[in-house]
KEPA-838568 format. One record per residue (C-alpha): residue in one letter; x, y, z. Coordinates in steps of 0.05 Angstrom, whole numbers, padded with zeros to 5 digits, always signed. Layout:
# residues N
AXYZ;...
***
This chain:
# residues 219
M+00710+02195-00631;E+00710+02120-00629;Q+00772+02077-00618;L+00783+02023-00670;E+00852+01999-00652;P+00903+02019-00598;D+00930+02074-00644;L+00871+02087-00690;W+00808+02129-00677;Q+00751+02149-00722;T+00708+02211-00721;S+00632+02211-00723;P+00603+02198-00792;R+00585+02255-00838;A+00536+02251-00896;V+00565+02276-00962;A+00514+02251-01012;D+00451+02210-01015;G+00468+02147-00977;V+00543+02163-00976;S+00580+02180-00913;T+00652+02195-00894;R+00696+02197-00832;A+00764+02222-00814;Y+00814+02178-00777;L+00867+02197-00726;L+00929+02154-00728;I+00970+02161-00664;K+01044+02160-00680;P+01106+02176-00638;S+01131+02222-00694;G+01066+02261-00694;N+00992+02244-00702;L+00963+02240-00772;L+00892+02262-00787;I+00874+02224-00849;Y+00818+02251-00894;N+00775+02309-00869;L+00720+02330-00820;G+00659+02373-00829;E+00654+02444-00804;D+00608+02427-00747;Q+00646+02370-00712;E+00669+02406-00650;D+00662+02345-00606;D+00709+02307-00652;L+00759+02365-00651;Q+00758+02366-00576;A+00771+02291-00573;I+00828+02298-00623;E+00858+02352-00578;H+00855+02306-00518;L+00889+02252-00559;G+00949+02296-00574;G+00926+02338-00632;V+00948+02334-00705;S+01018+02340-00735;V+00998+02330-00807;Q+00929+02325-00841;V+00933+02280-00902;L+00881+02283-00957;S+00874+02222-01001;H+00845+02262-01059;R+00812+02327-01081;D+00741+02312-01058;E+00762+02317-00985;A+00779+02391-00990;S+00733+02439-00952;P+00737+02501-00907;A+00746+02453-00848;L+00819+02448-00870;H+00830+02517-00842;T+00796+02498-00776;V+00843+02439-00766;R+00905+02480-00784;E+00887+02536-00737;R+00866+02490-00680;F+00928+02446-00680;A+00981+02486-00718;S+00983+02426-00764;R+01010+02418-00834;L+00969+02397-00894;A+00991+02343-00944;Y+00963+02322-01011;H+00988+02299-01079;D+01010+02351-01130;A+00966+02321-01184;D+00904+02344-01146;A+00933+02411-01124;H+00897+02451-01177;A+00830+02428-01148;I+00849+02438-01075;R+00893+02499-01070;D+00834+02547-01070;Q+00812+02515-01005;A+00881+02508-00974;Q+00954+02505-00997;A+00994+02443-00982;D+01053+02447-00934;L+01076+02379-00957;S+01070+02344-01024;I+01054+02272-01008;A+01079+02220-01058;P+01115+02153-01059;G+01182+02159-01024;C+01161+02218-00981;S+01213+02223-00926;D+01181+02274-00880;P+01194+02252-00808;A+01120+02259-00789;L+01104+02205-00841;A+01155+02155-00814;G+01130+02085-00824;V+01076+02106-00873;E+01081+02078-00944;V+01050+02124-00995;L+01023+02094-01060;H+01000+02139-01117;T+00935+02106-01139;P+00905+02152-01193;G+00839+02138-01226;H+00784+02165-01182;T+00823+02230-01185;P+00892+02243-01215;G+00923+02254-01146;S+00890+02198-01107;V+00936+02164-01058;T+00933+02103-01013;L+00970+02099-00947;R+00995+02034-00916;Y+01018+02032-00844;E+01045+01974-00805;S+01022+01989-00734;P+01070+01971-00677;H+01008+01940-00645;G+01007+01884-00697;K+00959+01902-00753;T+00971+01935-00820;Y+00923+01990-00841;L+00907+02008-00913;F+00876+02077-00923;T+00846+02074-00993;G+00810+02140-00996;D+00756+02133-01050;T+00797+02087-01095;I+00756+02028-01070;V+00702+02035-01018;P+00656+01988-00979;V+00583+01989-00997;S+00537+01952-00950;G+00575+01887-00952;G+00601+01896-01023;W+00650+01943-01058;A+00648+02002-01105;T+00692+02044-01148;A+00671+02112-01175;V+00692+02142-01241;Y+00671+02213-01261;P+00705+02231-01327;E+00679+02302-01323;L+00719+02309-01258;E+00783+02280-01286;S+00771+02208-01267;D+00806+02157-01310;A+00779+02086-01312;A+00842+02056-01344;A+00886+02089-01291;L+00840+02063-01237;V+00846+01992-01264;E+00921+01998-01261;S+00918+02025-01190;L+00873+01969-01167;T+00919+01918-01199;V+00975+01946-01156;L+00932+01946-01093;R+00911+01874-01105;D+00980+01851-01083;V+00985+01898-01023;D+00974+01860-00958;A+00936+01891-00900;D+00892+01871-00842;L+00844+01931-00841;L+00819+01973-00899;V+00799+02044-00880;S+00763+02083-00935;S+00743+02155-00939;A+00672+02149-00967;F+00627+02089-00953;V+00555+02066-00958;G+00526+02031-00898;D+00550+02031-00827;T+00625+02032-00833;G+00684+02051-00876;T+00730+01999-00844;V+00733+01926-00866;A+00776+01870-00838;L+00814+01838-00896;T+00838+01769-00913;P+00880+01757-00975;D+00826+01716-01011;A+00771+01765-00996;W+00814+01824-01017;H+00833+01792-01083;E+00760+01776-01097;A+00739+01847-01081;V+00792+01879-01125;D+00783+01830-01182;G+00708+01844-01182;R+00719+01919-01187;I+00771+01912-01242;E+00724+01867-01283;S+00666+01917-01273;L+00709+01976-01296;R+00734+01939-01357;R+00664+01920-01378;R+00636+01989-01368;F+00692+02030-01397;N+00723+01980-01445;C+00792+01990-01415;
***
């Protein structure tokens, strides 16, 4: 585990495809720690570190692609609950049933201070989380809705897996006006899934992806 901010830690990277990696992130909160995204099945060192940091109250998946047998490992290790959006439930429930449906307006005490945005497109149930840390920065957990790629940005649309380019354009249009200091993605290409944001750079990144999607999918 590596500490990024006073209340934010990241696991070791895990390869998920050719050139694509992912990490999970532990957000330390007084109402209970959140494990955002998922680990692999062979990350015992990370699990031990999470235990030393207070364990997990709720594991939050940003979308269906993060489901794996490791969900059971986390639940059994920490007696934690699992949260994901209902729109991706049909693709996740065979791996693990949700204890909490995560959606805008979710009022579960463990998610106090976390703003949930439904950002469909990459998958029907993709969500983005925004958290204003008491330590001064605002974090934006975008899942795979928009990801850093070696100094640039990418969006992925797989129609055969229920991706919807028009919905993704709408979600990105909403995210364009969401302010944050640090983007934390699920997948990434390169060294890191975290990027410090400025308003101008964020607008440029999102506008570029919207333009690319509209050209490619005529939406």
